[in-house]
N, C-alpha and C positions, 0 to 999 in steps of 0.2 A: 150395653154390651150383653146380648143373651147367651145363656147356656155357659156361663162362668160363675164360679163361686170364690169369694175372696175369704181367707183366714187371716186374721190378723193376731200375731204373738203378741201378748200384751201383759206378760207375767214376770218380766225381768226384775230381778232382785236390785240390780244397780248398784252393786257393793262399791265399785269405784266411783260413784257418784254420792257417797255419803259425805257429809250428813244430810244432803238433800233429800235422800231416799230413806230417810230415818222412819217417816210415817206414811209413805207412799212408794208405789213401784215406778219404775223409769218412764213408761208411757204417761204417767200422770204429773210428771214434773212441769212446771209453768214454762212458757216460752213465748218470746215476743210481746210480753206484756199481757195479752187477754187469752192465749191459747194454752193448750196442753199439748205435749209431743204428739199423742196419738191423732190430734186433730188434723195434722199434715197428711198422714197416711189415708185417713179416712176421707178427707178432701180429695185427694188423688183418686180414689175410687169413685167418688160422685162425679167428678169432672171427667172421668173415663166412662161414666155411664154403666158403673157396676153397682147394682142394687141389691145384690144379695151378699151379706156380710155376716161372718161369725168372728167374734172378738174372744179371745181366750186369756183371761186375766188370771192370775194366781197369788202372788205375794202382796199383801197389803193393798187390797184392790178396792177399798170402800170409795177412796177418793174418786178414782177411775170410774167405777160403776155408777156413782151419783152424777158425773159428768155426762157420761153417756146417756143415762136416763133423762137428763134435763135438757141436754143440747142436741142430741142425735135421734129423736123421737120423730123422724121425718119421713119414714117410709109408709108406703101404701100397702097394707095387706091384701086388698082387694086386686091389686096388680100383681101379687106374688113378690113384693119386695120386702126386705127386712134387715135388721140389724140384730143379731141374737148374741146375748151375752152368755157364755158358757164356761163358767167356772169349773174347777176340777170336780168331777162327780165320782171318781174311783170306779168308772165302769169295768175297768179291767184291771184288778188288783186293788191293793191298799195304798197305792203310792200316789203322790202329787205328780205333776208333769215332770219328767226327768230331763227333757230336751225337746227339739222342734220336733223330731219325728214321733217322740213318745206322746206328745201332746195332740197330734193330729191322729195317732192310733187310738187314743182313749176317747176320739170324738168321731171316729169313722162312720158311726151310724148316723150322725147328721149329713156327712156327706152323700152316703147312700140314700137317704130319705129324699134329697134333692136331686141326686144323679145326673150332675152337670158333665159336660163334655171335658172341661178342664177345671184344675182347682189351683188358684193364684195364692201363694203362701208369702205373708209380708211381715214386716216388723213394725211395731207400734212406736218406736223410740228413734226413727231416722228423719233427718230434715232434708226434704228433696221435693221437686215436683216431678212426677214421671207419669207419662200418658201410657196407661197399660194396654189401650188399644194396639198401638204400635208394638208393643211388647208381644201380645198375643198373635199378631198377624206374622211377626218374625218367627215365632215358635211354629206356626202352621206352615208357613212358607218353607221352613227348613226341615218339615216333617220330623219333629223332635219329639221324643218321649218326655224329656225334662230340658227346660231352658233355665239358665241362671244369669241373672244381670251381673254384670262385671264393670268395675270402673277402672279406667286407666290412671296409675299412680306412678310415681318415680321409684325407681328400683329401691331407693334407700328406705321407703316406707313399707317395704313387703314384711318386715318383721312383726308388725301389727295386725297384719290381715291373713285370712286364708286365700291363698294364691290359686289361681286357675291356669293350667297349662293347655294350650290350644294348638290346633294344626293351622294350616293356612286358610281353611275354610271356617275357622272358629269353632270347629267341633272340639270337645273337651277330651283331652287325652291323659289328663293327670291332675292330682290336687297336691298342694303344700300348705301346711299349717304354720304359718308365722316362720317361714324359712330365713336362714342368714344368708343363703346362696340360692336366690329363687330363679325359677325359669322366667325368661322375658317374653315379650310378645314377638312373634315371628317378624324378622326384619327391622325389629327396633330393641336394641340391646340396652336401652335406657329406662325402659318402662315395663310395668308389670300389670297384670289384671287381677284385681281384687274382687273376690264376691261380695256383693251388696247384701247378701241374705234375702234376696228376693227371688222367687222360684215360680215356675208354672209347670204343672204336671198334667199329663193326660190323665183322667181320673182313674180309668181302669189300671194304669201302670202304678199309680200311687197306692190304690188299694191293695193291689198284688204284692207290692214290695212290703207294706206294712204288715201284711198277714204272714209273710214268709220270714220276716226277720224280727228279732227282738231288740235290734240296736235303737238307740235313744236319739240319735242326731243324725240329720242328713248331711251335713257338710263334712263331719268327721268321719262318720261310718258309713252310711247307706250308699250314698252317691259314689265314693270312690270304689266300692265293691261290684258296681253294675256298669263300669266303663266299657267292658267287652261284650256285654249283652244287650245294652240299650244305647240308644242315639242321644247323647247329651250335647247340647249347644250352649255356647256363651253368647250372650246379648251385649254388644258393645254400646253400653249407656251413653257415653259421650258422643259417639257418632251416630246412633239411632234416635235418641230421645229428642223431640222437637216439641217444644210448648208453644202453641199459637197462643198469641195475646195481644191485647191493646194497652199499651203502655203510655205514660205521660211525659213530656219533655219541654222544656223552654228552649224556644228558637233563638237565634243571634240577636234578635230585637226585644228578647226577654217576654215574649207571648207564650202562654202555656197552649201546647198543642198535644194532639193524640196522634198515635201512629201504631198501627196494626203490623205485628211481625209474625212470621211463621215459625222463627227460630229464636225465641228470647234468650238472652245471654245465661239466665240461671237454668236453662235447660239441662245443662251438665253439672250442676251443683248436687252435691251429695255429702252429708256428714253423718257418721254414726257418733252420736253424742254420749258415747260410753264413759267418758272421763269428765272430770271438772273443767280441765282446761278446754276440751273440745266443746262442752256445753257453753262455756264463756265465749269462745271464737264464734260459734253459730249465733248468738245474740248479737255480738258485735258486727257480723255480716249483715244485720238488718239496718243498720244505721248509715248515717252519711247521706250525701246528695244522690250518689248513685251506688245503692246497696249491692253486694253480691248476690243476695238473696231478697228478691222484691215481692213484698207481700201486696202490692197496690196494683196489680194488674186486673184488668176488667174481665177477661175471659177464663181466668184460672183462680177462681175465688178460694180463699181458705175459710173454712166455716168452723164455728164453735159455738158454745152456750154464751151468749152475750149476757153479762152481768147488768141489772138495773142501778145504774150509779149516775150522778149528775155528771156535766162536762168537766173536762180538765179547766182549771182556773190558775191563772197566775197574777199575783198581786205584789204591789209596791213597784214604783217606777222613779225612784230617786236614784237617778245614774250619776250624779255628781255630788261632790262635797265630802266633807270628813265622815258623814254617816250615811254614805251613798248604799243603797240596796235596791236590786230590781230583780223580780221574778223572772227568769229566763230558763228556756230548754233550747238547746242547739244541737242540731244532728242527732236528735234523740226520740225515741218512741215512748209517749206517756199515755197510759191507760186511763179510763174514766175514774172519776172521784178524786183524782190526785190533785193536790194544791202545792203550786210552787210559790212559796211565800217569802219573797225577797232572797231567794238562794238562786244558784246557777247549776244547772243540769247540762253536761255536755257529753256528747257521744255514749249515751246510756239508754237502757231500756228500763221503764219503770211499770209496774203492774198496778192492779186497782188500789186506790185509797191510799197512796204514798203521800206523806206531808214532809215537805223540805222546809225547813225553817230559815229565818233570815240569816245571811252571811254565810251560809253553808255552801259547799262546792262539792259536787257529785260527779266524777270523770270516768269514763270507760267502765262503768258497772252495770250489774243487773240487780235490780232492786225489786224484790218480790212484794206481795200486796200487804197492805196494812203495817207498812214500815214508816216509822218517823225519824227524821234526820234532824238532830238537834242544832241549835244555833252555833254558829262558827265551826261546825264539823268539816272535816275534808275527808273525802273518801275517794280512792283511786285504784282502779283495777281490782274490784271486789265484786263479790256476790253476797247479797244481804237476804237471808232467808225470810219467810213470812213472819209478820209480827214482832220483828225486832226494833226496839227503841233504842237509836244511838244516842248517847248523852251529849250536851253541849261540849264544844271544844275537842271532841274525840278525832285523832287522826289514824286513819287507816290506809295502808298502801305506801306510806311514805318512810316508814323506819322497818325494813325488812326483818332485822334480827328481833326487834320488839315484837313484831306481828307474829313470828313463828313461836314465841313464848305463850302468846294468849289465843290465837287462833289456829285454824288449819290453813296450810299454805300450800299451793301446788307447786310443782316443779318449775312451772312457768312463772310463778311469783303472784298467782291470784289469790287473794285473801278471802276466806269462806267466813262469814259471821252468822252465827245462829243465837236464837234466845237463850242457849245455855251459856253464851258469853256475856249477855247483857240481860240477865233476869228482871222482870218487871217487879216493881215495888209499889207499895199502897194498893 
């Protein structure tokens, strides 16, 4: 898609994702076994044929920058395509990025060098598939200065998001930040429109706004101030976003088939994984026979840096008897290098090089790379951070009161385990 520049915000501290963000930013959090969160946004760009991308990292960015250098060096400079990493350079003042608008302002010279017709502003820590071509077409068809992608949510969820007020034509007439009494969709008193943090600006409008204002954030500051002077449109993501894909299914006779669809079910899927509970939910949405978020479509691939590890291995097949043990993974995603040695993994996501010992059980959990699950351990509804060695006979997720005394436990009851809980010995 020519004449458009994508800018990906990738500097989030992720304080509500602690302790997972102790050593990395939100966009660098592992997801789905082999990916980082930022891979989803970048894959949306590539699948939408956007080949001019600037990534703006900030906090604890080393893991993210290494990943981008290793896995996303796929662009042809000869064709004018690129992915630029632009950490804070304090081109205007002595401060780090203070917000979405400020981060763009500090890098306005990069936009002016490219001089695109439109600038697409994205977050690097959302889970979704979005066809930005359709987004741009809607923006142009409505002759908008700014278009904001919005997601329909139940009215009760409004307190967690920035809410957009629209008229019958979906022109934006107001903003509400996490309201207790939100404005609803015209003609629908039960749903609201939440901002997804995905914007498209006419370039000249964007540069003009940033030059005339010192405000640091788009959603909270700049956009509410220009409602009377500019044309702002809401893009109804659920209605307009349609992902064309080829999906696999099993017919009534048990034969594997392929089917092309013009509107895949997960076209309307979107999660801001800003909390530990949301992060766990998003990973669980990948599992099962018919996952809510499907990473196996043929026409909308999700790209990443593929590590060089051997295939997954399951060992021991003694299914019966007093000493029965069999390595199994059921309704789960298991990354390369992992060995399930006589244990059972169910409805879980395992990253690289996870070793599950005999007679252990892992259920509804996210296990990050280089984790070892000891013999006879039982883990349920947990997130196990990178490099943790779970001792034999450990139980996590079965005794809430005890878990809260030892670990971080979320409001929903998800237990977070780090190497601070089980330091390595020897």
